[in-house]
N, C-alpha and C positions, 0 to 999 in steps of 0.2 A: 504494500500500500504506500503510494507516494503522493504527498501533498506539497504544494508550493508554499513553504513556510516563509513568511515575510513579517516578522515581528517588528512592530514600531512602538507600541505602548511601553513595553518593558525595556526597549533599547534606547528610547529617546527621553524618557521621564525618570525622575529620581526614584530609586528603590530603597526600601527599608534595609539598612545595613545589617540588621540581625538576621542570621540565616536559620536559627533554631525555630521550631514550630511550637510556640507556647503563647498563651493569652497575654496580651500586653497593649499598652497605648503606644501608637506609632506616631512619629513626628517627621515632618519634612520629607515625606515620601508619598508616592501615588499608589504603591503596591508593595506586597511582601512575597518573596519566593516561597513556595510550599509544594510538595508533591501530594498527589491523591493517595488516599488510604487503599491498600491492596484489599481486594474482595475475595471471598472464600470459594464460591462456586458460581461465577457469573453466567448469565444466559441472555442473549439478545432476544427480546420479544417482538420488536417491530422496528422497521427502518423506513424513514421517509425517502422514497425514491427521488422525489423532486429535490430535496436538499442534498441528497447524494450526488445528483448530477450538477447542482450548483457549485459543489466543492471540487468537482472533477474526479469523483470516485466512480468506480464501476460496481455492478452487482457482485462480481467476484470479490471485490475488495470488502464489501459489507458482510459477506458470509465467511470471511477469513478469520482465523484465530487471532491474527494481529489486530484486526478491527475490534474484535471482542475484547481483547486485553486492554487496548488503548481507551476504549469508550467505557470501560468499567474500572479504570484506575490502576490496573496491574502493570501497565507499560507506558513509558513516556515517549511521545513522538520524537523521532530523530530531529536533531537541530532545534530543539525547543527546550524551554525551561519554564514549567508551569508556575503560575502566580495567582494571588488573590488580590482584589482591589481594596483600597483604603477609602472609605467614605463615611459620612455621618448622615444625619437626617432629622427631620421633624416627624415624630410619630404621634398621630391623633392630635396634632396642633401644638405639641411640646417638643422642644429641643432635646434630643436623646443622646447627643454627643457622638462618640465614635461608634459606628456600626460595622460596616465593611462586609466583605464576602465571608459569611460565617459557615456556609456549606456549599459554596460554589468555587470552583477552581478553573481558571483559564488555561487551556492547554497550549494554544498557539493562535496566531493569525495566519490566514491562508489567502493567497491571491489566485483567482481563477477567472478567466474571461473578463478581465478588467474590473473585477469586483473584489472587495476585501471583506473577509469574514473572520470573526472571532469565534472560536469553538470553546465551549465551556461545559464542564461536568457539574451538575447540580446533585448534591447528595454524596459527594466524594470524600467526606471526612473533615476532620478538624482543621481549623486555620487559626492564625493569631487573632481573628475577629469572631471566633465562635462563642465568645462569652461563656455562658454556663451550658451550652448545648454540645451535642456530639458531632455536628456537621453532616449528619446523615439524612436521608430521605426515605420515605416508605412508598410502597407500591401504589396505594390509593392516590396520594397527592401527585405522584409521578405520572400516573395515567392521565389525571386531570390536566396537568401541564402539557403533556405530550399532545393529547388530542386537541386541547383548546388553542394552543399556539398555532397549530396547523389549520384549525377551523377558522380562526380569526383572519389568517392570511387569505383564505379563499373567500371570505366575506368582504374582502377589500379593506380591512382594518389594519393600519400600521401595527406591526407586531414583531417581536422576536420569533424565531422559528425553532423547530426541533428536528434533530437528525436521527436520534435513536432512543429507544426505551429498553432498559435492561433491568433484570433482577440481579442482586448481588450474591444470593445464597446465604446472606447473613440476616439475623433477626435484630430488629430495632425496637426499643421500648418507647412507646408513646402514650400520652394521655390525650386522647382525641378531642375531648370536650373540656379539658382543663378542670375536671371535677374530682380528681383523685383516683380515677379508675384507669390506671396505666395497664397496658397490655403489650405483648410482643407482636410485631407485624413484620411482613416481608420487606426487606430492604430493597431499594431500587435506585437507579441513576438515570437521569435524563441528560442526553447530550444536547445542549442548547446552542443555537447559532444566531449571530446578529452581526451587522457591520461593526458595532461596538456595544459594550455593556456599560458605558459611562453614564452616570446618573447625576441628577441635581446635587445629590449628597456628596459627590466627589469634590465639587467646588465649595460646598458649604463647610466641610470639615477644615479645609485649608484656610478659608476666611475666618473661621472660628478661632484657629490657632494663630491668626495674623501672619500666616506664612505666605506673604504676598508674592514672593519670588516663585515658589512652586505653583501658586494659583495662576500666575501669568504663564508659566511654562505649560501647565495643563490646558489653559484656555487657548493658547497659541497652537498647541498640538491638535486640539479638537477642531479648531477652525481649519488648520492646514489639511487635515485628512477627511473631514466630514462636512465642511462648509467652504470648499475651495473657492467659491465665488466671492468670498469676503477676504479683505486684506487685513491680516492680523497685525497687532502691534500698535494700534492707535485707539483712542477713545471712540472714534467713529466706527472702527471695525468691531469693537466689543459691543457697542450699541446695536449694530446690525446683527451681531451674533445673538444677542438677547431677543431681538425682533424675530429672527428666523426660528429660534427655539419656541418662542411664543406661537408663531404661526403653525409650526408642526404639531405642537401640543393641542392647539385648537382643532386642527383637522382630526387628530386622534379621538378627542372626546366627542366631537360631533358624530363620528362614526359609531362610537359606543352608544350614544343616545339613539342613533338610527336603528341599530339592531337590537337594542334593549339589553346591552351588556352592562353589568355592574362589577367593577373591579374589586370592591370590598375593602381594600387597604391601601388608599392612595397617599401613603406617606411619601415625603420627598425623596427618600432613598429608593422608592419604587417608581420614580419618574425618570424615564429615559431622556437623555439630552437630545436624542434624535427623534423624539416624538413617537416612540414605539411603545406598544403595550408590553409591559415587562412584569415578571414575577406573578405568575398565576397561582394565587393562594385561595382564599375564601371568595372566589368570584361566583357569579351566577347570572343567568338570563332571567329577565322578568317573565314570570308565568302570568299572574294577574297584573294588568297595567297599574302600577302604583309608584308614584314619585317618592314615596317614603320608604321604599323597601331597600334593605341591605341584607346580603347573605352572611355577613360576618357577625358571629355571636359576640365577639369582643366589643363590637360597636352597637350592640342591640339597644343599649340604654339611650345613648345620645344620637345615634344614627348620623354621625358626621359624614360618612361616606355613602349615603343613600343615593339611589339613582338620580333623584331630582337635583342634588347638590353637586354632582360631579363636575360640571363646567365651572362652578364657582370655586371648587377645591383646586382645580387646575390653576385658576388665577391666583389663589392664595399661595400655591406652591411656586408659581412664577415670581411672586413677590419675594419669596425666600431665596430663589436663585438670583434675583436682581440685587438683593442685599449682599449676597456672596460676591457678586461681580462688581459691586460699587467701588472697592478700592482700585479697580482698573479703569473706572469711568469717572467717578467723582462729579457727576452731573445729575442731580436729583430730578430736575424738571424733564430732562430728556428720557430718563428711565420711566418716569410716571407717564409720559406721553405714550410710550410703547405699551404699558400695562392698560392704560385707558383705551388704547386702540384694540386690545384684546376684547375688552368689555363691549365696545361698540360693534366690532366685527362679529362677535359671538352671536349677539341677538339677531343680526341679519342672516348669518349662516345657518343658525338653528331653524329659523322659520322657513328659509329656502329649502332646507333638508326636509322638514316636516311637510311642507307643501308637495315636495316630490313624492313622499309616501302616499299622498292623497291623489297623485296624478295631476297636480297643478304645477306645470313646469315653467310657466310664465306668470310669476306671482303678481298679484294686485294688492292694493292697500288694505282691503277688507279681509284678505286671506288670513292675516294674523288673528283676527277675531274668530274666524272659523276654526283655526287650529286650537286656540285657547279653549273655546267651548267644547271641542271634541275631547281634549285632554281632561277636562272636568267631568264630562259625561262618562268617559271610559272608566273613571274611578268610582262611579256611583254603585256599581256592582262588579264583582270580580270578572274581569274580561281578559282573555288571553291575548297578549300583545301580538305575538307572531302570527297567530291564526287570524286575528281581526284584520290586520293590514294586508296579509297575503290574500285573504278572501275578498277584501274590498275591491281588489282589481277586477273581480267578476261582475261588479255592478254595471248595469246598463243604463245609459241616460234615459230619463223618463220613467224609471221604475221606482220612484221614491216611496210609493205606497207598499212596495214589496221588499223593502230593504231587509226585513228579518230573515228571509230565506237565504240571504247572502252572508249575514254575520252571526246567525244564531249559534253556530258551532263554536264560536269564540267565548260564549258565556258559560261560566262554571255553574251558575244557578239561573237558568233561563227563565224559571218561574218568577224571578224577582223583577224581570223586565216588564213591568206593568204600571199602571197609574202614572204618577208624575215622571218616573224614569222613562217609560214608553213615550210619553208626550215629548220629553226632551229629545229622544232619538228621532221621533217623527219630525220635529221642527228642524233638527240639525240636517237630516237627510234632504228635507225640502230645500234648504239653502245650498247644500252641497250639490244637489241636482241642478239648481239654477246656475251655480258657478261652473259646473262642467259644461253647461250649454254655451259658455263664453270661450271655451277652448277650441282649438282647431283640430285636435286629435280625435279620431273616431274611437269607438270602444275598444277595438282590437289593438290599435296603436298604443292607446293609453295603458291597456292591460300589460302589454309587453314591456313598456317602460317602467311601470310600477313593479313588475316582477323582477326587474333588475335592481330595484332599490330595497324591496321588502323580501327578505329570505324566507324560504319555505322550511328549511331545516337549520336549526341551531343546536348547540350542545347543551340541552337542558340538563340540569343537575341529576335528575333521576336516570337519564340515559347513561351518563358517566358512571353513576353508582351501580347500575346493572353490569357494566363492563368490569368495574372493580370487584363486584361480588363474584362474577365468573372467574376473574383472574385469581382471586384468593383460593379458588378451587382448582386452579391449574388450567383453566380453559381461557384462551386468549383470542378466540375467534371474534368475539363481539368488538374487541378493540379494532380489528381490521375492518369489520363491517361499518362501524361508525366513522372510521377514518376515510373509507372510500366514499361514503355518503356525503360527508362534510366537505369533500373536495368540490362538490357541485351544489352549493346550498341554494342557488337561485333556480335550479332546474327542477322540473316536476318529479323525475325519478320515480315512476309508479312502483318500482320494485321495493321502494323504501316508504311507501305510503303509511305503513304502520307507525312510523315515527312522527307523522304530521298529526299529532293529537295533543290534547291538553294533558297537563300533569295528572297522573292517576292519583286517586285518593290515598293509596297506601304510601305515596311519597310526600304527602302534605306535611307531615311532622317527623319524617325519618331523618336521622343523622346522615349527612352527606347529600341529602336532597333539598332540605329546607334550612338545615342548621349546619354551618361550617365554621371552622376555626382556622387559625394560622398553623395548627399542628401539622408537622410533616416529618 
């Protein structure tokens, strides 16, 4: 197996001078060298053929023993020196100090077809940043990350990717709900891939230590390799860098809202500087459309990271990044202008996106009211987001009186759609029908465009849990079935119609389906 190794992060930025692997506070460095922990009896469960090809690997490479050993921590890639990143972060709104890669180890950077990829193992053992944890991961969380990162890519959402999913043959002790009921689970490792895993927190920790020299070096490096259109080394360049990060982050969160994805733990250390969805922990897709829903049990009381607040949290996180970059810029008004630009652009982009979900591709002034009213009505009774918007594409102009035949499958309790609620729906569909009459698209054209915006298949938590339950019994077929289906989320795929359904009742309160923690 031969990869074109081209390490830049570890060769051009300052390293932690201490080579031993023990917990410590790191200063004046962007990373620490560390090797993955060797695994007992590893087995590759699944490989993404698309990522395999992106890296220049062949099918024979991925079934080789060398691939198995490298992607499960037992062998180091030739011409590489693994390392973990140094960063801090704000967790649930509070500065947490040093965090860092506590269970992720970067193997190397690879160049292929004029693209640069960083390969990382998640769940590969202790690092200097592991704090009180063991640096390992378990099968359930690894399946969720592997499937979700690839699903998000095919949904058109900016994301890190996954190359392989493997079991380690080791047992890992976890308290899944943090309630004192620890149990051993199957250990696993996901091989993650991204152009870079640099986060907001990489900059924050250096600013917190007032290490402005390393902060400048990291920022210049990031601009050089990932924002080459910007000229580094000047205040104007750093402002443009912040503006670009803001723009990318905005696109990411707009796409989250579009498909109903809730990240669950939007701490600044989980914010990619490239605007990629990163760190798939207690995530979930909306089942019932609910702006107040979060999948994270840790966040259940205050719901900081609920669906409806995600765009505002991205802005809050951008403020923290701006604070970190301030020593390089020292112009408050210019920074605030960029952050205000995010606020103004978000409102416009959000309603444009929501209108596209309704088949309104040339927005008008009153469309915002139509969207706001729909969002309110959708929450009057439990209504499945994915099914509602997907089936709405089947609506025919002039059929306002028959709207229920189109959307009734989206209601979890259709018997509740009566009286005032039914009146609200009647009134809304009457206005919607009138608005469609002002569009130039015929019903077929509109349906096709709406089906390119509203996915039919998403990785609902109960689906991932079924794959996890099977995997715990040694059956990995469902992992591949879901993986194949989620590669074409906007297609009808009649062979997978059984997955285009509301969440089953058994999953409503089941751990892993409705209740998730950061435990991995």
